[in-house]
C-alpha positions as CSV (number, residue, x, y, z in Angstrom):
1,M,14.6,-3.1,40.9
2,A,17.7,-1.4,39.5
3,K,17.1,1.4,37.1
4,D,17.5,0.4,33.4
5,K,20.6,2.0,31.8
6,T,21.3,2.7,28.2
7,H,24.2,1.0,26.4
8,Y,25.2,0.6,22.8
9,V,24.9,-2.6,20.7
10,C,26.7,-3.3,17.4
11,S,24.4,-4.1,14.6
12,E,27.1,-6.3,13.0
13,C,28.4,-8.5,15.8
14,G,26.1,-7.8,18.7
15,G,29.0,-6.5,20.8
16,T,28.2,-3.9,23.5
17,S,29.8,-0.7,24.7
18,P,28.8,1.5,27.7
19,R,29.2,4.7,25.5
20,W,28.9,5.5,21.9
21,L,32.0,5.0,19.8
22,G,32.6,5.5,16.1
23,K,34.2,2.1,15.9
24,C,32.9,-1.1,17.4
25,P,35.5,-2.3,20.1
26,S,34.6,-6.0,19.2
27,C,34.6,-6.3,15.4
28,G,36.1,-3.0,14.3
29,A,33.1,-2.0,12.1
30,W,32.4,1.8,11.8
31,N,29.2,3.5,12.8
32,T,27.4,0.3,13.8
33,L,26.7,1.1,17.5
34,I,22.9,1.7,18.1
35,E,21.6,2.9,21.5
36,S,19.6,0.3,23.4
37,V,18.5,-0.4,27.0
38,A,20.3,-2.7,29.4
39,E,17.9,-4.4,31.8
40,G,18.7,-3.7,35.4
41,G,19.0,-6.5,38.0
42,G,16.4,-7.4,40.5
43,T,13.2,-9.4,40.4
44,G,11.2,-6.8,38.5
45,K,9.1,-7.5,35.5
46,N,11.1,-8.0,32.3
47,R,9.9,-5.6,29.6
48,F,11.0,-8.1,27.0
49,S,9.1,-11.1,28.6
50,S,7.1,-13.4,26.4
51,L,3.7,-12.2,25.3
52,A,2.1,-15.5,26.5
53,G,3.1,-18.4,28.7
54,A,5.3,-21.2,27.4
55,Q,3.3,-23.5,25.1
56,P,4.0,-27.2,24.6
57,V,5.3,-28.4,21.2
58,T,2.3,-29.4,19.1
59,A,1.9,-30.9,15.7
60,L,0.5,-28.4,13.2
61,A,-2.4,-30.7,12.4
62,D,-3.5,-30.9,16.0
63,I,-3.7,-27.0,16.3
64,E,-7.3,-25.7,16.0
65,A,-7.5,-23.0,13.3
66,R,-9.9,-20.3,14.1
67,D,-11.0,-17.3,12.1
68,V,-10.0,-14.0,13.6
69,D,-12.9,-11.7,14.7
70,R,-12.9,-8.4,12.9
71,T,-14.5,-5.1,13.9
72,P,-15.7,-3.1,10.8
73,T,-14.5,0.5,10.9
74,G,-17.7,1.7,9.1
75,I,-15.6,2.9,6.1
76,D,-16.0,0.2,3.4
77,E,-12.9,1.0,1.4
78,L,-10.7,1.0,4.5
79,D,-12.3,-2.4,5.6
80,R,-11.5,-3.8,2.2
81,V,-7.8,-2.9,2.6
82,L,-7.7,-4.3,6.1
83,G,-9.3,-7.6,5.0
84,G,-12.7,-7.0,6.5
85,G,-12.0,-4.8,9.6
86,I,-9.7,-4.3,12.6
87,V,-8.4,-7.4,14.4
88,A,-8.2,-7.3,18.2
89,G,-4.6,-7.2,19.2
90,G,-3.4,-6.3,15.7
91,V,-0.9,-3.5,15.0
92,I,-1.3,-1.4,11.9
93,L,1.3,1.0,10.5
94,I,0.0,3.6,8.0
95,G,2.3,5.9,6.1
96,G,2.1,8.6,3.5
97,D,3.2,12.1,2.4
98,P,2.4,15.1,4.7
99,G,-1.1,16.4,4.1
100,I,-2.3,13.4,2.1
101,G,-5.1,12.5,4.6
102,K,-3.7,10.0,7.2
103,S,-4.9,11.8,10.3
104,T,-8.2,12.7,8.6
105,L,-9.1,9.2,7.6
106,L,-8.1,7.8,11.1
107,L,-10.1,10.4,12.9
108,Q,-13.2,9.5,10.8
109,A,-12.6,5.8,11.5
110,V,-12.3,6.1,15.2
111,D,-15.4,8.3,15.4
112,A,-17.4,5.8,13.4
113,L,-16.1,3.0,15.8
114,Q,-16.9,5.1,18.8
115,R,-20.4,5.7,17.6
116,A,-20.8,1.9,17.0
117,G,-20.0,1.3,20.7
118,T,-16.3,0.4,20.4
119,P,-14.2,2.3,22.9
120,T,-11.4,4.3,21.2
121,L,-8.4,6.5,22.0
122,Y,-6.7,9.0,19.8
123,V,-3.2,9.9,20.9
124,T,-1.7,12.9,19.2
125,G,1.9,13.9,19.4
126,E,1.9,16.4,16.6
127,E,-1.1,18.5,17.5
128,S,-2.9,19.7,20.6
129,G,-6.3,18.5,21.6
130,A,-7.8,21.8,20.4
131,Q,-6.3,21.3,17.0
132,V,-7.8,17.8,16.8
133,A,-11.2,19.2,17.8
134,M,-10.9,21.9,15.1
135,R,-10.3,19.2,12.5
136,S,-13.3,17.2,13.7
137,R,-15.5,20.3,13.3
138,R,-14.2,20.9,9.8
139,L,-15.0,17.2,9.0
140,G,-18.6,17.7,10.2
141,I,-18.0,15.4,13.2
142,E,-20.3,16.8,15.9
143,G,-20.5,15.5,19.4
144,S,-17.8,12.9,19.0
145,Q,-17.0,10.9,22.1
146,V,-13.6,9.8,21.0
147,K,-11.1,10.2,23.8
148,V,-8.1,12.3,22.9
149,Q,-4.7,12.5,24.6
150,A,-2.0,14.9,23.6
151,E,1.1,13.1,24.8
152,I,4.5,12.0,23.4
153,Q,6.0,10.1,26.4
154,L,5.7,6.3,25.9
155,E,5.3,5.5,29.6
156,K,2.3,7.8,30.0
157,I,0.7,6.5,26.9
158,L,1.1,2.9,28.1
159,A,-0.4,3.9,31.5
160,T,-3.4,5.5,29.6
161,L,-3.9,2.4,27.5
162,D,-3.9,0.3,30.7
163,A,-6.4,2.6,32.5
164,E,-8.8,3.4,29.6
165,R,-8.7,-0.1,28.0
166,P,-9.7,1.1,24.5
167,A,-10.5,-1.5,21.8
168,V,-8.8,0.7,19.1
169,A,-6.0,3.3,19.8
170,V,-4.4,5.5,17.2
171,I,-0.8,6.8,17.8
172,D,-0.2,9.9,15.6
173,S,2.7,9.6,15.0
174,I,5.3,7.0,16.1
175,Q,8.2,9.4,15.2
176,T,7.1,11.9,17.8
177,M,7.1,9.4,20.7
178,Y,10.0,8.9,23.1
179,S,10.8,6.6,26.1
180,D,12.5,7.9,29.3
181,Q,14.7,4.8,29.2
182,L,16.6,6.1,26.1
183,S,18.5,9.4,26.0
184,S,18.3,9.9,22.2
185,A,15.7,12.4,20.7
186,P,12.3,11.4,19.4
187,G,12.4,10.1,15.9
188,S,15.8,8.5,16.2
189,V,16.3,4.9,15.2
190,A,16.5,3.7,18.8
191,Q,13.4,5.6,20.0
192,V,11.2,4.5,17.0
193,R,12.2,0.9,17.5
194,E,11.7,0.9,21.2
195,C,8.4,2.7,21.2
196,A,7.0,0.5,18.4
197,A,8.1,-2.6,20.2
198,Q,6.6,-1.6,23.5
199,L,3.3,-0.5,21.9
200,T,3.2,-3.8,19.9
201,R,3.7,-5.7,23.2
202,A,0.9,-3.8,24.8
203,A,-1.4,-4.6,21.9
204,K,-0.7,-8.3,22.0
205,S,-1.0,-8.6,25.7
206,G,-3.9,-6.3,26.3
207,G,-6.0,-7.1,23.1
208,A,-6.3,-3.5,21.9
209,A,-5.8,-2.8,18.2
210,I,-3.2,-0.1,17.8
211,V,-2.8,2.0,14.6
212,L,0.6,3.7,14.2
213,V,1.0,6.6,11.9
214,G,4.5,6.8,10.3
215,H,6.4,9.5,8.5
216,V,7.8,8.9,5.1
217,T,11.2,9.9,3.6
218,K,11.6,12.0,0.5
219,E,12.0,8.6,-1.4
220,G,8.5,7.7,-0.2
221,T,9.5,4.9,2.2
222,L,8.6,4.8,5.8
223,A,11.1,6.6,8.0
224,G,12.9,4.8,10.7
225,P,14.3,1.3,11.1
226,R,13.1,-1.4,8.7
227,V,12.2,-3.5,11.7
228,L,9.3,-1.2,12.2
229,E,7.5,-2.8,9.2
230,H,8.5,-6.3,10.3
231,I,7.0,-6.2,13.8
232,V,3.6,-4.8,12.8
233,D,0.8,-7.0,11.4
234,T,-0.3,-4.6,8.6
235,V,1.4,-1.9,6.7
236,L,-0.7,0.5,4.6
237,Y,0.6,3.3,2.3
238,F,-1.3,6.3,1.1
239,E,-0.7,6.9,-2.6
240,G,-1.7,9.8,-4.9
241,D,-0.9,13.4,-5.5
242,T,-1.8,15.8,-2.7
243,H,-3.1,18.2,-5.5
244,S,-5.5,15.5,-6.8
245,T,-8.9,14.7,-5.4
246,Y,-8.3,11.0,-5.2
247,R,-6.3,9.0,-2.7
248,L,-5.3,5.3,-2.8
249,V,-4.6,3.3,0.3
250,R,-2.6,0.2,-0.5
251,A,-1.8,-2.8,1.8
252,I,1.9,-3.6,1.5
253,K,1.8,-6.2,4.2
254,N,-1.2,-7.8,5.9
255,R,-1.2,-10.9,8.1
256,F,-5.0,-10.9,8.2
257,G,-5.8,-10.2,4.5
258,A,-4.7,-9.8,0.9
259,V,-1.5,-8.0,0.0
260,N,-1.7,-5.2,-2.5
261,E,-5.4,-4.7,-1.9
262,I,-6.3,-1.1,-2.5
263,G,-9.0,1.3,-1.2
264,V,-9.9,4.3,-3.3
265,F,-11.0,7.6,-1.6
266,A,-12.1,11.0,-2.7
267,M,-11.1,14.0,-0.7
268,T,-14.1,16.2,0.0
269,E,-14.9,19.2,2.3
270,K,-16.2,16.6,4.8
271,G,-13.1,14.4,4.7
272,L,-12.3,11.2,2.7
273,K,-15.2,9.4,1.1
274,G,-14.9,5.8,-0.4
275,V,-15.3,5.5,-4.2
276,S,-17.6,2.6,-4.9
277,N,-16.7,2.4,-8.6
278,P,-13.0,3.2,-8.8
279,S,-12.7,2.1,-12.5
280,A,-14.5,5.3,-13.4
281,I,-11.7,7.5,-12.2
282,F,-9.0,5.6,-14.1
283,L,-10.8,5.8,-17.5
284,S,-10.7,9.0,-19.5
285,T,-14.0,10.2,-20.9
286,H,-13.5,10.4,-24.7
287,S,-16.5,11.0,-26.8
288,E,-14.9,8.9,-29.6
289,P,-11.9,6.6,-29.5
290,V,-8.5,8.3,-29.8
291,P,-5.2,7.0,-31.0
292,G,-2.7,5.9,-28.4
293,S,-5.3,4.7,-25.8
294,C,-6.0,1.1,-24.7
295,V,-8.0,0.0,-21.7
296,L,-6.4,-2.5,-19.4
297,V,-8.1,-4.8,-16.8
298,T,-5.6,-5.0,-14.0
299,L,-5.8,-6.8,-10.6
300,E,-5.2,-4.9,-7.4
301,G,-5.4,-7.4,-4.6
302,T,-8.8,-9.1,-5.1
303,R,-10.3,-6.3,-7.1
304,P,-10.3,-6.1,-10.9
305,L,-9.8,-2.5,-12.1
306,L,-10.1,-1.0,-15.5
307,V,-7.4,1.5,-16.2
308,E,-6.7,3.4,-19.3
309,I,-3.1,3.2,-20.7
310,Q,-2.1,6.1,-22.9
311,A,0.9,6.2,-25.2
312,L,2.4,9.0,-27.2
313,V,4.9,8.1,-30.0
314,D,6.6,11.2,-31.6
315,S,9.6,11.7,-33.7
316,G,12.7,12.0,-31.5
317,G,16.2,13.4,-31.9
318,P,19.5,11.6,-31.8
319,S,18.7,10.2,-28.3
320,P,15.0,9.3,-28.3
321,R,13.4,9.3,-24.8
322,R,11.6,6.5,-23.1
323,L,9.4,7.7,-20.2
324,S,6.6,6.0,-18.3
325,V,4.4,7.2,-15.5
326,G,2.7,4.5,-13.3
327,L,4.6,1.7,-15.1
328,D,8.0,0.2,-14.9
329,R,10.4,2.2,-17.2
330,D,12.8,-0.8,-17.7
331,R,9.9,-3.0,-18.7
332,L,8.9,-0.4,-21.3
333,A,12.3,-0.6,-22.9
334,M,12.0,-4.4,-23.0
335,L,8.6,-4.3,-24.6
336,L,9.7,-1.9,-27.3
337,A,12.5,-4.4,-28.2
338,V,10.0,-7.3,-28.3
339,L,7.7,-5.2,-30.5
340,H,10.5,-4.5,-33.0
341,R,11.9,-8.1,-33.1
342,H,8.7,-10.1,-33.3
343,A,6.1,-7.7,-34.7
344,G,8.2,-5.5,-37.0
345,V,7.1,-2.3,-35.3
346,N,10.1,0.0,-35.2
347,C,10.3,2.8,-32.6
348,F,14.1,3.2,-32.4
349,D,14.0,6.8,-33.7
350,Q,10.8,7.8,-31.8
351,D,10.2,9.4,-28.3
352,V,7.8,7.0,-26.5
353,F,5.8,8.2,-23.5
354,V,3.4,5.9,-21.6
355,N,1.0,6.9,-18.8
356,A,-1.5,5.1,-16.6
357,V,-4.5,7.5,-16.2
358,G,-5.6,8.5,-12.7
359,G,-2.2,8.3,-11.0
360,V,-2.5,4.5,-10.3
361,R,0.8,2.5,-10.2
362,I,0.6,-0.8,-12.1
363,G,3.3,-3.4,-11.2
364,E,1.8,-6.6,-12.7
365,P,3.1,-7.9,-16.1
366,A,-0.4,-8.4,-17.3
367,A,-0.3,-4.8,-18.5
368,D,2.3,-5.6,-21.2
369,L,-0.2,-6.3,-24.0
370,A,-2.2,-3.1,-23.4
371,V,1.0,-1.1,-23.5
372,L,2.1,-2.5,-26.8
373,L,-1.3,-1.9,-28.3
374,A,-1.4,1.7,-27.2
375,I,2.1,2.3,-28.6
376,Q,1.1,0.8,-32.0
377,S,-2.1,2.7,-32.0
378,S,-0.2,6.0,-31.4
379,L,2.4,5.2,-34.0
380,R,-0.2,4.4,-36.7
381,G,-2.5,7.2,-35.7
382,K,-5.4,4.8,-35.6
383,P,-7.6,4.4,-32.6
384,L,-8.6,1.0,-31.2
385,P,-12.3,0.0,-31.6
386,K,-14.8,1.5,-29.2
387,G,-15.4,-0.8,-26.2
388,F,-12.0,-2.5,-26.6
389,F,-9.8,-3.7,-23.8
390,A,-6.8,-6.1,-23.4
391,F,-4.5,-7.8,-20.8
392,G,-1.7,-10.3,-20.9
393,E,2.0,-10.7,-20.2
394,V,4.4,-10.6,-23.1
395,G,7.6,-12.7,-23.0
396,L,10.9,-12.0,-24.6
397,A,10.3,-14.7,-27.2
398,G,7.1,-12.9,-28.3
399,E,4.7,-15.2,-26.6
400,I,1.6,-13.9,-24.7
401,R,1.3,-15.5,-21.4
402,P,-2.0,-15.8,-19.4
403,A,-2.9,-13.4,-16.5
404,P,-4.1,-14.7,-13.2
405,R,-7.9,-14.7,-12.6
406,G,-8.7,-13.9,-16.3
407,Q,-12.4,-14.8,-15.9
408,E,-12.9,-12.2,-13.2
409,R,-11.2,-9.5,-15.4
410,L,-13.5,-10.4,-18.3
411,R,-16.7,-10.3,-16.3
412,E,-15.7,-7.0,-14.7
413,A,-15.1,-5.4,-18.2
414,A,-18.4,-6.8,-19.5
415,K,-20.3,-5.5,-16.5
416,L,-19.0,-2.0,-17.3
417,G,-20.1,-2.2,-20.9
418,F,-17.0,-3.2,-22.8
419,S,-17.6,-5.4,-25.8
420,V,-14.3,-6.4,-27.5
421,A,-11.5,-8.2,-25.7
422,L,-8.0,-9.2,-26.7
423,V,-6.6,-11.8,-24.2
424,P,-4.1,-14.6,-24.0
425,K,-5.4,-17.9,-25.5
426,A,-5.1,-19.6,-22.0
427,N,-7.5,-16.9,-20.6
428,A,-10.2,-17.5,-23.2
429,P,-13.4,-18.7,-21.3
430,K,-14.9,-22.1,-22.2
431,K,-18.4,-20.5,-22.2
432,P,-19.2,-17.2,-24.0
433,I,-19.8,-14.1,-21.9
434,D,-22.9,-12.1,-22.9
435,G,-22.2,-9.0,-24.8
436,L,-18.5,-9.7,-25.1
437,T,-16.5,-10.7,-28.2
438,I,-13.3,-12.3,-27.2
439,H,-10.2,-12.6,-29.5
440,A,-7.6,-15.0,-28.0
441,V,-4.0,-14.8,-29.2
442,E,-0.7,-16.6,-28.5
443,R,1.9,-14.3,-30.1
444,V,2.6,-10.6,-30.3
445,E,2.7,-10.5,-34.1
446,E,-0.7,-12.3,-34.1
447,A,-2.1,-9.6,-31.7
448,M,-0.8,-6.7,-33.8
449,S,-2.1,-8.2,-37.0
450,L,-5.5,-8.9,-35.5
451,V,-5.9,-5.3,-34.2
452,R,-5.0,-3.9,-37.6
453,G,-7.8,-6.0,-39.0
454,L,-10.3,-4.5,-36.6
455,D,-9.8,-0.9,-38.0
């Protein structure tokens, strides 16, 4: 079989060139040629052949739907994010800031799998085998039988996967891998794309689950081509400050489970430990209610979480500031306009700062009502009642819209001892919940007036 040769493909028109050029010879676009591999002639095996034989065209109703088998990792919070465990043949991409705990968590996971009888392989391209062993000692992992390979050449890694036949393999990290069929350096767009594609093909054809560790850019996104996130089955992101004890792992994409599901971990001397009651870390411990604080029941994936929203309203200068941490800043400006127009609460000459306690990021609009109540509480200098919480989306017309799965939110808050709720009218339960007084509202002005009456 003829040896594969590199060539360059235009990302705009698909035209090719035998060498790199600044300008595509076909369409004239600049800086669009990307290194690729031209398959040589002969009868050899095509590296881009189909993962399975050709299948006949079948009606969707005639195809048998089967649940995928999952292998629990032994780490409950990680299993929650993955949708119950690792799926055979699945490809998982996990990214996060340097030092946040990616390698630590994966080493703990593969050790737990190995001890449960699942064959594993840990491929490290950034550390030597001795360094991995030192980390395992620091984590208290003694006598681990996890097989380790310190290698960055793709062809050797694929040969090891074929020889060892692990059920779960970790590649740490994809940016350090390179293929001999490309001349570019490890970490380049072409190398990352080629290595990820070949490893994905090996997972699908061989049945091994492969976990790829990815670097992130300074903006916090995964480095490399966007196609990297498209070809894998699951994308996980580590969130949280490296100076904080707690880490959040969020599922951004998951073909086998819920999206936006989170797992909460605490970094200890023995590695990452799952937090069974994460609401406790997102709630500040005040001996008495304080102004500017309102508890929100948010939904992260399938899990209701109680998060404290804090607001500080203070007299500003000629250009008052609007700052939010963990919440959308543009939405904060919109909510302040709604508060002024429909509830008569004026903050045009005030600095407004809003924070979600614990470093959690809240993207759902059901946080709107809690944000407004915290702002009003800070502006008036009056705390909300003890055991009070709220949730609901606020529209530009001043209406309060229902939040999804409101009953689960109410039950979670009641379970944690909260006793007073302010919720959209559509989320009010038909049957009372023990120990919970529920106030249902339809308008912003109604909510603000009701809260003032609870003082």
